PDB file with one MODEL, atoms N, CA, C and O in Angstrom:
MODEL        1
ATOM      1  N   MET A   1       7.679 -11.071 -10.854  1.00  0.00           N
ATOM      2  CA  MET A   1       6.969  -9.930 -11.400  1.00  0.00           C
ATOM      3  C   MET A   1       6.970  -8.785 -10.383  1.00  0.00           C
ATOM      4  O   MET A   1       6.780  -8.991  -9.184  1.00  0.00           O
ATOM      5  N   ILE A   2       7.186  -7.606 -10.889  1.00  0.00           N
ATOM      6  CA  ILE A   2       7.175  -6.409 -10.048  1.00  0.00           C
ATOM      7  C   ILE A   2       5.736  -5.936  -9.868  1.00  0.00           C
ATOM      8  O   ILE A   2       4.950  -5.933 -10.815  1.00  0.00           O
ATOM      9  N   LEU A   3       5.400  -5.536  -8.643  1.00  0.00           N
ATOM     10  CA  LEU A   3       4.053  -5.060  -8.356  1.00  0.00           C
ATOM     11  C   LEU A   3       3.759  -3.780  -9.130  1.00  0.00           C
ATOM     12  O   LEU A   3       4.617  -2.908  -9.268  1.00  0.00           O
ATOM     13  N   THR A   4       2.545  -3.685  -9.625  1.00  0.00           N
ATOM     14  CA  THR A   4       2.094  -2.471 -10.306  1.00  0.00           C
ATOM     15  C   THR A   4       1.733  -1.423  -9.262  1.00  0.00           C
ATOM     16  O   THR A   4       1.667  -1.722  -8.070  1.00  0.00           O
ATOM     17  N   ASP A   5       1.499  -0.189  -9.717  1.00  0.00           N
ATOM     18  CA  ASP A   5       1.079   0.865  -8.796  1.00  0.00           C
ATOM     19  C   ASP A   5      -0.220   0.483  -8.091  1.00  0.00           C
ATOM     20  O   ASP A   5      -0.380   0.747  -6.900  1.00  0.00           O
ATOM     21  N   LYS A   6      -1.148  -0.136  -8.822  1.00  0.00           N
ATOM     22  CA  LYS A   6      -2.420  -0.558  -8.226  1.00  0.00           C
ATOM     23  C   LYS A   6      -2.180  -1.628  -7.161  1.00  0.00           C
ATOM     24  O   LYS A   6      -2.794  -1.587  -6.094  1.00  0.00           O
ATOM     25  N   GLU A   7      -1.298  -2.579  -7.441  1.00  0.00           N
ATOM     26  CA  GLU A   7      -1.005  -3.634  -6.469  1.00  0.00           C
ATOM     27  C   GLU A   7      -0.301  -3.079  -5.238  1.00  0.00           C
ATOM     28  O   GLU A   7      -0.567  -3.519  -4.119  1.00  0.00           O
ATOM     29  N   LEU A   8       0.601  -2.108  -5.438  1.00  0.00           N
ATOM     30  CA  LEU A   8       1.253  -1.472  -4.297  1.00  0.00           C
ATOM     31  C   LEU A   8       0.233  -0.776  -3.409  1.00  0.00           C
ATOM     32  O   LEU A   8       0.314  -0.851  -2.183  1.00  0.00           O
ATOM     33  N   PHE A   9      -0.734  -0.097  -4.033  1.00  0.00           N
ATOM     34  CA  PHE A   9      -1.787   0.556  -3.262  1.00  0.00           C
ATOM     35  C   PHE A   9      -2.629  -0.472  -2.506  1.00  0.00           C
ATOM     36  O   PHE A   9      -2.941  -0.279  -1.331  1.00  0.00           O
ATOM     37  N   GLU A  10      -2.994  -1.560  -3.179  1.00  0.00           N
ATOM     38  CA  GLU A  10      -3.806  -2.598  -2.532  1.00  0.00           C
ATOM     39  C   GLU A  10      -3.056  -3.248  -1.382  1.00  0.00           C
ATOM     40  O   GLU A  10      -3.655  -3.578  -0.358  1.00  0.00           O
ATOM     41  N   LEU A  11      -1.741  -3.437  -1.541  1.00  0.00           N
ATOM     42  CA  LEU A  11      -0.930  -4.054  -0.492  1.00  0.00           C
ATOM     43  C   LEU A  11      -0.769  -3.133   0.706  1.00  0.00           C
ATOM     44  O   LEU A  11      -0.949  -3.552   1.850  1.00  0.00           O
ATOM     45  N   THR A  12      -0.428  -1.867   0.438  1.00  0.00           N
ATOM     46  CA  THR A  12      -0.060  -0.952   1.527  1.00  0.00           C
ATOM     47  C   THR A  12      -1.192  -0.061   2.009  1.00  0.00           C
ATOM     48  O   THR A  12      -1.208   0.359   3.166  1.00  0.00           O
ATOM     49  N   GLY A  13      -2.137   0.228   1.124  1.00  0.00           N
ATOM     50  CA  GLY A  13      -3.194   1.168   1.470  1.00  0.00           C
ATOM     51  C   GLY A  13      -2.790   2.614   1.265  1.00  0.00           C
ATOM     52  O   GLY A  13      -3.537   3.524   1.624  1.00  0.00           O
ATOM     53  N   TYR A  14      -1.613   2.839   0.691  1.00  0.00           N
ATOM     54  CA  TYR A  14      -1.110   4.190   0.464  1.00  0.00           C
ATOM     55  C   TYR A  14      -0.873   4.433  -1.021  1.00  0.00           C
ATOM     56  O   TYR A  14      -0.542   3.511  -1.767  1.00  0.00           O
ATOM     57  N   ILE A  15      -1.046   5.685  -1.441  1.00  0.00           N
ATOM     58  CA  ILE A  15      -0.802   6.083  -2.826  1.00  0.00           C
ATOM     59  C   ILE A  15       0.618   6.624  -2.978  1.00  0.00           C
ATOM     60  O   ILE A  15       1.280   6.355  -3.979  1.00  0.00           O
ATOM     61  N   GLN A  16       1.080   7.374  -2.004  1.00  0.00           N
ATOM     62  CA  GLN A  16       2.389   8.026  -2.073  1.00  0.00           C
ATOM     63  C   GLN A  16       3.509   6.983  -1.968  1.00  0.00           C
ATOM     64  O   GLN A  16       3.511   6.142  -1.069  1.00  0.00           O
ATOM     65  N   GLY A  17       4.458   7.057  -2.904  1.00  0.00           N
ATOM     66  CA  GLY A  17       5.533   6.077  -2.969  1.00  0.00           C
ATOM     67  C   GLY A  17       6.386   6.005  -1.723  1.00  0.00           C
ATOM     68  O   GLY A  17       6.754   4.911  -1.295  1.00  0.00           O
ATOM     69  N   SER A  18       6.711   7.145  -1.127  1.00  0.00           N
ATOM     70  CA  SER A  18       7.560   7.128   0.067  1.00  0.00           C
ATOM     71  C   SER A  18       6.848   6.450   1.236  1.00  0.00           C
ATOM     72  O   SER A  18       7.480   5.762   2.037  1.00  0.00           O
ATOM     73  N   ARG A  19       5.557   6.642   1.330  1.00  0.00           N
ATOM     74  CA  ARG A  19       4.791   5.986   2.405  1.00  0.00           C
ATOM     75  C   ARG A  19       4.669   4.488   2.143  1.00  0.00           C
ATOM     76  O   ARG A  19       4.703   3.689   3.079  1.00  0.00           O
ATOM     77  N   GLN A  20       4.528   4.107   0.875  1.00  0.00           N
ATOM     78  CA  GLN A  20       4.498   2.690   0.525  1.00  0.00           C
ATOM     79  C   GLN A  20       5.817   2.022   0.923  1.00  0.00           C
ATOM     80  O   GLN A  20       5.820   0.934   1.499  1.00  0.00           O
ATOM     81  N   ALA A  21       6.938   2.682   0.612  1.00  0.00           N
ATOM     82  CA  ALA A  21       8.249   2.134   0.954  1.00  0.00           C
ATOM     83  C   ALA A  21       8.411   1.990   2.463  1.00  0.00           C
ATOM     84  O   ALA A  21       8.945   0.991   2.944  1.00  0.00           O
ATOM     85  N   LYS A  22       7.948   2.989   3.204  1.00  0.00           N
ATOM     86  CA  LYS A  22       8.030   2.931   4.668  1.00  0.00           C
ATOM     87  C   LYS A  22       7.188   1.781   5.201  1.00  0.00           C
ATOM     88  O   LYS A  22       7.624   1.058   6.096  1.00  0.00           O
ATOM     89  N   TRP A  23       5.987   1.605   4.660  1.00  0.00           N
ATOM     90  CA  TRP A  23       5.103   0.526   5.088  1.00  0.00           C
ATOM     91  C   TRP A  23       5.732  -0.833   4.807  1.00  0.00           C
ATOM     92  O   TRP A  23       5.673  -1.733   5.645  1.00  0.00           O
ATOM     93  N   ILE A  24       6.334  -0.983   3.625  1.00  0.00           N
ATOM     94  CA  ILE A  24       6.993  -2.242   3.269  1.00  0.00           C
ATOM     95  C   ILE A  24       8.134  -2.525   4.235  1.00  0.00           C
ATOM     96  O   ILE A  24       8.302  -3.658   4.684  1.00  0.00           O
ATOM     97  N   ASN A  25       8.918  -1.502   4.558  1.00  0.00           N
ATOM     98  CA  ASN A  25      10.009  -1.683   5.503  1.00  0.00           C
ATOM     99  C   ASN A  25       9.485  -2.102   6.874  1.00  0.00           C
ATOM    100  O   ASN A  25      10.042  -3.007   7.495  1.00  0.00           O
ATOM    101  N   GLU A  26       8.435  -1.462   7.348  1.00  0.00           N
ATOM    102  CA  GLU A  26       7.876  -1.766   8.666  1.00  0.00           C
ATOM    103  C   GLU A  26       7.252  -3.156   8.721  1.00  0.00           C
ATOM    104  O   GLU A  26       7.298  -3.809   9.763  1.00  0.00           O
ATOM    105  N   ASN A  27       6.671  -3.616   7.620  1.00  0.00           N
ATOM    106  CA  ASN A  27       5.938  -4.874   7.630  1.00  0.00           C
ATOM    107  C   ASN A  27       6.700  -6.057   7.040  1.00  0.00           C
ATOM    108  O   ASN A  27       6.361  -7.205   7.326  1.00  0.00           O
ATOM    109  N   TYR A  28       7.708  -5.804   6.234  1.00  0.00           N
ATOM    110  CA  TYR A  28       8.464  -6.879   5.605  1.00  0.00           C
ATOM    111  C   TYR A  28       9.947  -6.830   5.917  1.00  0.00           C
ATOM    112  O   TYR A  28      10.679  -7.759   5.576  1.00  0.00           O
ATOM    113  N   GLY A  29      10.403  -5.767   6.557  1.00  0.00           N
ATOM    114  CA  GLY A  29      11.769  -5.709   7.047  1.00  0.00           C
ATOM    115  C   GLY A  29      12.854  -5.442   6.025  1.00  0.00           C
ATOM    116  O   GLY A  29      14.010  -5.802   6.249  1.00  0.00           O
ATOM    117  N   PHE A  30      12.510  -4.819   4.908  1.00  0.00           N
ATOM    118  CA  PHE A  30      13.548  -4.444   3.953  1.00  0.00           C
ATOM    119  C   PHE A  30      13.195  -3.117   3.302  1.00  0.00           C
ATOM    120  O   PHE A  30      12.024  -2.753   3.190  1.00  0.00           O
ATOM    121  N   ASN A  31      14.230  -2.400   2.875  1.00  0.00           N
ATOM    122  CA  ASN A  31      14.049  -1.128   2.183  1.00  0.00           C
ATOM    123  C   ASN A  31      14.063  -1.397   0.681  1.00  0.00           C
ATOM    124  O   ASN A  31      15.108  -1.725   0.118  1.00  0.00           O
ATOM    125  N   PRO A  32      12.917  -1.263   0.035  1.00  0.00           N
ATOM    126  CA  PRO A  32      12.879  -1.526  -1.398  1.00  0.00           C
ATOM    127  C   PRO A  32      13.555  -0.415  -2.188  1.00  0.00           C
ATOM    128  O   PRO A  32      13.554   0.737  -1.756  1.00  0.00           O
ATOM    129  N   PRO A  33      14.133  -0.745  -3.343  1.00  0.00           N
ATOM    130  CA  PRO A  33      14.661   0.312  -4.201  1.00  0.00           C
ATOM    131  C   PRO A  33      13.521   1.192  -4.697  1.00  0.00           C
ATOM    132  O   PRO A  33      12.392   0.727  -4.855  1.00  0.00           O
ATOM    133  N   ILE A  34      13.815   2.448  -4.936  1.00  0.00           N
ATOM    134  CA  ILE A  34      12.803   3.407  -5.378  1.00  0.00           C
ATOM    135  C   ILE A  34      12.974   3.666  -6.871  1.00  0.00           C
ATOM    136  O   ILE A  34      14.075   3.962  -7.337  1.00  0.00           O
ATOM    137  N   ARG A  35      11.884   3.552  -7.611  1.00  0.00           N
ATOM    138  CA  ARG A  35      11.894   3.805  -9.052  1.00  0.00           C
ATOM    139  C   ARG A  35      11.971   5.307  -9.303  1.00  0.00           C
ATOM    140  O   ARG A  35      11.826   6.112  -8.383  1.00  0.00           O
ATOM    141  N   ALA A  36      12.201   5.670 -10.557  1.00  0.00           N
ATOM    142  CA  ALA A  36      12.305   7.078 -10.947  1.00  0.00           C
ATOM    143  C   ALA A  36      11.022   7.850 -10.649  1.00  0.00           C
ATOM    144  O   ALA A  36      11.072   9.060 -10.425  1.00  0.00           O
ATOM    145  N   ASP A  37       9.855   7.158 -10.643  1.00  0.00           N
ATOM    146  CA  ASP A  37       8.594   7.841 -10.365  1.00  0.00           C
ATOM    147  C   ASP A  37       8.306   7.972  -8.865  1.00  0.00           C
ATOM    148  O   ASP A  37       7.252   8.477  -8.481  1.00  0.00           O
ATOM    149  N   GLY A  38       9.246   7.516  -8.010  1.00  0.00           N
ATOM    150  CA  GLY A  38       9.095   7.666  -6.567  1.00  0.00           C
ATOM    151  C   GLY A  38       8.433   6.503  -5.861  1.00  0.00           C
ATOM    152  O   GLY A  38       8.320   6.518  -4.635  1.00  0.00           O
ATOM    153  N   HIS A  39       7.995   5.502  -6.590  1.00  0.00           N
ATOM    154  CA  HIS A  39       7.349   4.339  -5.986  1.00  0.00           C
ATOM    155  C   HIS A  39       8.365   3.213  -5.793  1.00  0.00           C
ATOM    156  O   HIS A  39       9.335   3.110  -6.545  1.00  0.00           O
ATOM    157  N   PRO A  40       8.137   2.365  -4.776  1.00  0.00           N
ATOM    158  CA  PRO A  40       9.064   1.262  -4.550  1.00  0.00           C
ATOM    159  C   PRO A  40       8.968   0.206  -5.647  1.00  0.00           C
ATOM    160  O   PRO A  40       7.918   0.005  -6.257  1.00  0.00           O
ATOM    161  N   SER A  41      10.080  -0.450  -5.875  1.00  0.00           N
ATOM    162  CA  SER A  41      10.138  -1.550  -6.824  1.00  0.00           C
ATOM    163  C   SER A  41      10.229  -2.836  -6.018  1.00  0.00           C
ATOM    164  O   SER A  41      11.265  -3.127  -5.419  1.00  0.00           O
ATOM    165  N   VAL A  42       9.142  -3.606  -6.003  1.00  0.00           N
ATOM    166  CA  VAL A  42       9.035  -4.795  -5.171  1.00  0.00           C
ATOM    167  C   VAL A  42       8.496  -5.937  -6.012  1.00  0.00           C
ATOM    168  O   VAL A  42       7.595  -5.742  -6.827  1.00  0.00           O
ATOM    169  N   THR A  43       9.045  -7.127  -5.816  1.00  0.00           N
ATOM    170  CA  THR A  43       8.542  -8.293  -6.532  1.00  0.00           C
ATOM    171  C   THR A  43       7.605  -9.091  -5.622  1.00  0.00           C
ATOM    172  O   THR A  43       7.639  -8.957  -4.399  1.00  0.00           O
ATOM    173  N   TRP A  44       6.780  -9.914  -6.242  1.00  0.00           N
ATOM    174  CA  TRP A  44       5.895 -10.784  -5.465  1.00  0.00           C
ATOM    175  C   TRP A  44       6.699 -11.790  -4.669  1.00  0.00           C
ATOM    176  O   TRP A  44       6.270 -12.203  -3.591  1.00  0.00           O
ATOM    177  N   ASN A  45       7.864 -12.198  -5.174  1.00  0.00           N
ATOM    178  CA  ASN A  45       8.704 -13.126  -4.409  1.00  0.00           C
ATOM    179  C   ASN A  45       9.138 -12.503  -3.087  1.00  0.00           C
ATOM    180  O   ASN A  45       9.186 -13.191  -2.067  1.00  0.00           O
ATOM    181  N   GLN A  46       9.454 -11.215  -3.092  1.00  0.00           N
ATOM    182  CA  GLN A  46       9.837 -10.538  -1.857  1.00  0.00           C
ATOM    183  C   GLN A  46       8.667 -10.483  -0.875  1.00  0.00           C
ATOM    184  O   GLN A  46       8.860 -10.647   0.329  1.00  0.00           O
ATOM    185  N   ILE A  47       7.481 -10.257  -1.374  1.00  0.00           N
ATOM    186  CA  ILE A  47       6.300 -10.154  -0.516  1.00  0.00           C
ATOM    187  C   ILE A  47       5.901 -11.512   0.033  1.00  0.00           C
ATOM    188  O   ILE A  47       5.500 -11.622   1.192  1.00  0.00           O
ATOM    189  N   ASN A  48       6.009 -12.543  -0.790  1.00  0.00           N
ATOM    190  CA  ASN A  48       5.567 -13.875  -0.382  1.00  0.00           C
ATOM    191  C   ASN A  48       6.625 -14.684   0.357  1.00  0.00           C
ATOM    192  O   ASN A  48       6.329 -15.776   0.843  1.00  0.00           O
ATOM    193  N   ALA A  49       7.852 -14.176   0.453  1.00  0.00           N
ATOM    194  CA  ALA A  49       8.925 -14.888   1.142  1.00  0.00           C
ATOM    195  C   ALA A  49       8.631 -14.935   2.646  1.00  0.00           C
ATOM    196  O   ALA A  49       8.027 -14.016   3.200  1.00  0.00           O
ATOM    197  N   PRO A  50       9.065 -16.014   3.292  1.00  0.00           N
ATOM    198  CA  PRO A  50       8.881 -16.080   4.749  1.00  0.00           C
ATOM    199  C   PRO A  50       9.571 -14.907   5.435  1.00  0.00           C
ATOM    200  O   PRO A  50      10.701 -14.560   5.092  1.00  0.00           O
ATOM    201  N   LYS A  51       8.897 -14.302   6.396  1.00  0.00           N
ATOM    202  CA  LYS A  51       9.431 -13.116   7.070  1.00  0.00           C
ATOM    203  C   LYS A  51      10.580 -13.455   8.012  1.00  0.00           C
ATOM    204  O   LYS A  51      11.535 -12.684   8.111  1.00  0.00           O
ATOM    205  N   ASN A  52      10.511 -14.578   8.698  1.00  0.00           N
ATOM    206  CA  ASN A  52      11.541 -14.939   9.676  1.00  0.00           C
ATOM    207  C   ASN A  52      12.446 -16.033   9.130  1.00  0.00           C
ATOM    208  O   ASN A  52      12.788 -16.976   9.843  1.00  0.00           O
ATOM    209  N   LYS A  53      12.826 -15.910   7.889  1.00  0.00           N
ATOM    210  CA  LYS A  53      13.683 -16.884   7.250  1.00  0.00           C
ATOM    211  C   LYS A  53      15.050 -16.867   7.934  1.00  0.00           C
ATOM    212  O   LYS A  53      15.660 -15.806   8.068  1.00  0.00           O
ATOM    213  N   PRO A  54      15.541 -18.044   8.373  1.00  0.00           N
ATOM    214  CA  PRO A  54      16.853 -18.066   9.026  1.00  0.00           C
ATOM    215  C   PRO A  54      17.963 -17.701   8.043  1.00  0.00           C
ATOM    216  O   PRO A  54      17.915 -18.064   6.867  1.00  0.00           O
ATOM    217  N   HIS A  55      18.943 -16.991   8.535  1.00  0.00           N
ATOM    218  CA  HIS A  55      20.075 -16.578   7.715  1.00  0.00           C
ATOM    219  C   HIS A  55      21.152 -17.655   7.818  1.00  0.00           C
ATOM    220  O   HIS A  55      21.706 -17.877   8.894  1.00  0.00           O
ATOM    221  N   ASN A  56      21.444 -18.306   6.735  1.00  0.00           N
ATOM    222  CA  ASN A  56      22.444 -19.351   6.710  1.00  0.00           C
ATOM    223  C   ASN A  56      23.799 -18.854   6.243  1.00  0.00           C
ATOM    224  O   ASN A  56      24.775 -19.604   6.277  1.00  0.00           O
ATOM    225  N   GLU A  57      23.878 -17.622   5.813  1.00  0.00           N
ATOM    226  CA  GLU A  57      25.117 -17.062   5.327  1.00  0.00           C
ATOM    227  C   GLU A  57      25.629 -16.024   6.321  1.00  0.00           C
ATOM    228  O   GLU A  57      24.839 -15.367   6.998  1.00  0.00           O
ATOM    229  N   PRO A  58      26.958 -15.876   6.410  1.00  0.00           N
ATOM    230  CA  PRO A  58      27.491 -14.857   7.317  1.00  0.00           C
ATOM    231  C   PRO A  58      27.126 -13.451   6.850  1.00  0.00           C
ATOM    232  O   PRO A  58      26.991 -13.192   5.654  1.00  0.00           O
ATOM    233  N   ASN A  59      26.971 -12.563   7.807  1.00  0.00           N
ATOM    234  CA  ASN A  59      26.694 -11.166   7.514  1.00  0.00           C
ATOM    235  C   ASN A  59      28.026 -10.432   7.503  1.00  0.00           C
ATOM    236  O   ASN A  59      28.531 -10.034   8.553  1.00  0.00           O
ATOM    237  N   TRP A  60      28.599 -10.252   6.309  1.00  0.00           N
ATOM    238  CA  TRP A  60      29.913  -9.641   6.175  1.00  0.00           C
ATOM    239  C   TRP A  60      29.886  -8.151   6.499  1.00  0.00           C
ATOM    240  O   TRP A  60      30.944  -7.540   6.652  1.00  0.00           O
ATOM    241  N   GLY A  61      28.703  -7.554   6.605  1.00  0.00           N
ATOM    242  CA  GLY A  61      28.590  -6.128   6.880  1.00  0.00           C
ATOM    243  C   GLY A  61      28.717  -5.779   8.351  1.00  0.00           C
ATOM    244  O   GLY A  61      28.817  -4.600   8.691  1.00  0.00           O
ATOM    245  N   VAL A  62      28.716  -6.770   9.232  1.00  0.00           N
ATOM    246  CA  VAL A  62      28.791  -6.520  10.667  1.00  0.00           C
ATOM    247  C   VAL A  62      30.242  -6.331  11.077  1.00  0.00           C
ATOM    248  O   VAL A  62      31.111  -7.134  10.737  1.00  0.00           O
ATOM    249  N   ALA A  63      30.485  -5.269  11.804  1.00  0.00           N
ATOM    250  CA  ALA A  63      31.857  -5.004  12.290  1.00  0.00           C
ATOM    251  C   ALA A  63      32.164  -5.936  13.455  1.00  0.00           C
ATOM    252  O   ALA A  63      31.317  -6.175  14.316  1.00  0.00           O
ATOM    253  N   ALA A  64      33.347  -6.441  13.468  1.00  0.00           N
ATOM    254  CA  ALA A  64      33.763  -7.370  14.540  1.00  0.00           C
ATOM    255  C   ALA A  64      34.130  -6.611  15.791  1.00  0.00           C
ATOM    256  O   ALA A  64      34.503  -7.218  16.795  1.00  0.00           O
TER     257      ALA A  64
ENDMDL
END
């Protein structure tokens, strides 16, 4: 389930979507997609996932 605007405010303490996205990035380590209304689109699974989850897959984006 995607967090509602009220849940985003309760989680981050911010009303402005760009500040919510910045807070999520600083505290959860990912840049959430931004909806048309300017607020981040985040699921509860993303919020509840372990923060230091080991990466078992190669990072193909890293230059050798």
